N, C-alpha and C positions, 0 to 999 in steps of 0.2 A: 282766557288770562293764561299770561306768562308769569310766571312764578320761580324764586329762588327757596333753596331751602339750607338752614347753615345752623348743626349742633353738631358739638364735642365730640358725641358719640359715631360713629360710623357707619355702625348695624340700624339706627334711628336712621340716621339721612339715604341709605341706602330704603329701605321698609317706606319711608316716606314718597322716598322717588319712586317709586314704583307702584305705590296705592296710590298717588295722588296724577300721576301720571297717566293712571288707565283711563281716566276720568276724560271724557272726548274733549273737556270746554277748558283742562287744564293742561297747557306744558311748563313742564320742571326745567326753566332755561339755563341755571348751574346749582351746585350745591357746595357747601363750604363744612369747614369744623373750626373755625376759630372768626372771634371780633372783625381783626383786622381782615377775614377771607371775604366775609359779609360786605362790607364798604366798598373793597374792591369788585366783586361782583357786582354790585352794585353800581358803582360807575360805569362798569363796561355793560352792563348789560341792561340798566334800563327797566328793570323788572314792573309787572303791575303789581305786584304783592312781595314786601319781603318777610320771609314766615322763619323765626329766631329763636331759637335757643336763648335763656336770659343768661343764666351762671355756662361762663366756660373758661378755661385756662387763659391768661393771659387779659386781652383784652374782649367783656363781655358781650353780653348780648344788647343791655342801655348803652354802651359806649357805642355801638353800630349803629344803634338807632338814629343818636343823638349827632352822627359823623351825616348821616342820611339825609335826616332833616335838614339838614344843613345847607347840602349840598340842593334836598328837592323838600319843602318845606310841603305839598302835596303827596310828600312818601307813603305808600300802605304800608305801614308794618303791624304785623300780627307775631303776638308771641305767643310760642306753642313751649309750655315748660311744665316741669314736674312740682315748683315749690311755689304757692301759694301763700306767701309771706307778704303781710301788710307794706313792708316797706318795698318791695320790689313793685307789691302791685301800684300803689301809688306815686312809683318814680316813673313808672313806664306808661302810663295814663297823665302824667304831667306831661311827660317827651311830646306826646302828640300820639302815642299807637292807635292804631284804629282797634286792637283786639289784643285778649290774653284770654286764653285758654289753656285748659291743665289737660296733661295729659293721661288721658283716661280711655275716651271714647275713639277712636282714629276718625271711624263712620262720622263724626260732627265737623270733621275738616276741612273738607271739600264746601260742606254748606255754610260753614263757615264765612270762608273767602268769598261765595259768591255772595254773599250778602255785603261782605268789605267793599267789593266791587260795583257793590246798589248803591253802596255809598252810606251802606248802616255800618254801627259802630257793634265788635262783639263783645260781649264778654261773658265768658262759661259760669252755671250756675252758682260755683260754690265761690267762686270769685267776686261775683256779687254778692253773694252774702256775707263773705269776709270783709269785702267793702263799707257795707252795711252796717256792720259790728262797729267798725269802727267810731259810729259817731251813739254809738249807746255806751262807750266806756266813758264818757262824765255827759250831764247835762248843759243844757247850748246854755253858752254865756252873752252877754250883752254885747260883747266883741263877738261871736258865732254870729248872732243874729243879724249883725250889720254890715254882714259880708253880702249881703240882699238889698243892701239900702237902695242902692245904683238903678235896682230895677222896679220898672213898675209895678202895680199891681198886676197886671195882664201874665207881664213878663213869670213874673212872679209863678202865676195857676201853670203856665205851660213848663216851668221847670217841674214842680212837683208830679203833671201828667210825663213826664221823659222819667224820672227817677221810679217813675209806678210802671215805667216798662211800658208805655202807650207807642204808638206808632203816630206818626205826622195826623195821617186821619181822625184816629181815633181822640187823640188831642182836640180835632177841631170837631169833630161833634160832640163830644161831651162838653166845647166851648162856644160854640156855635159860630164859629169862625169858620173859614177859606181854610185850604192847606196851604194856599201861599199866604195868607195871612199867620199861621204856625210857622212857616220857615225864617220869613220876617224879621219874626219874634226869636226866633232860632240864633239867626245871621246876631241879631240885637245882642241878643244873652253871652255869644260868644264874645263878641269884642267887648261890652263892659267885663265880663268876669276874667277877659285875657284866657281866656279856653282855646280850644281845637276842635273838639268832638262833643256829640252827647252822650258817648261814656263819659268824657269828666264834665260835662254839666251834672251825669246826674251822683259820681262823687263827691261832685263838691258839696252839693246840696247832703251826702249822708256827712259828709265830716264837719258841715255847717247848724 
């Protein structure tokens, strides 16, 4: 896979480029230190994945992600950041980011990128916990519950499975259906709720 790495800390950029570039299946095609550079690199290099910091001087990672997704709605964007702030998490996932990782264990980054290439979304444990905690700040209201009124009972069961962290195969086994049917349900759920990824489905579930 070809990736770009963008972080306002040049030392972090060099370190990530060295560590990830040593992986046999990862090619660090370009690096940058600002949101503007990220957008430019994406347009020039068309990487498989853009690994971005969120908070950067000037135009930040959220700005860059928005521009990238405007150019290519299928862009794979993974945020790697020290910030697990609720607003950042929600904004990143609403944009359609495929992952949100906290800068703690660099060894987890390469596996996460491979998961994204395989079509999965990655949400680091701490982030998922914080997303879940958003729903615990207040009891669900009638408005919250109505958010799922457009879904069929079966689709709601699939949503619950995704929120529990189950794979398509595990959901299929639990609900006695084929994986193809699960994928069809997920496509329908995404369309009905106006979401872009499994991760967004999970966060939507926790928030409502």
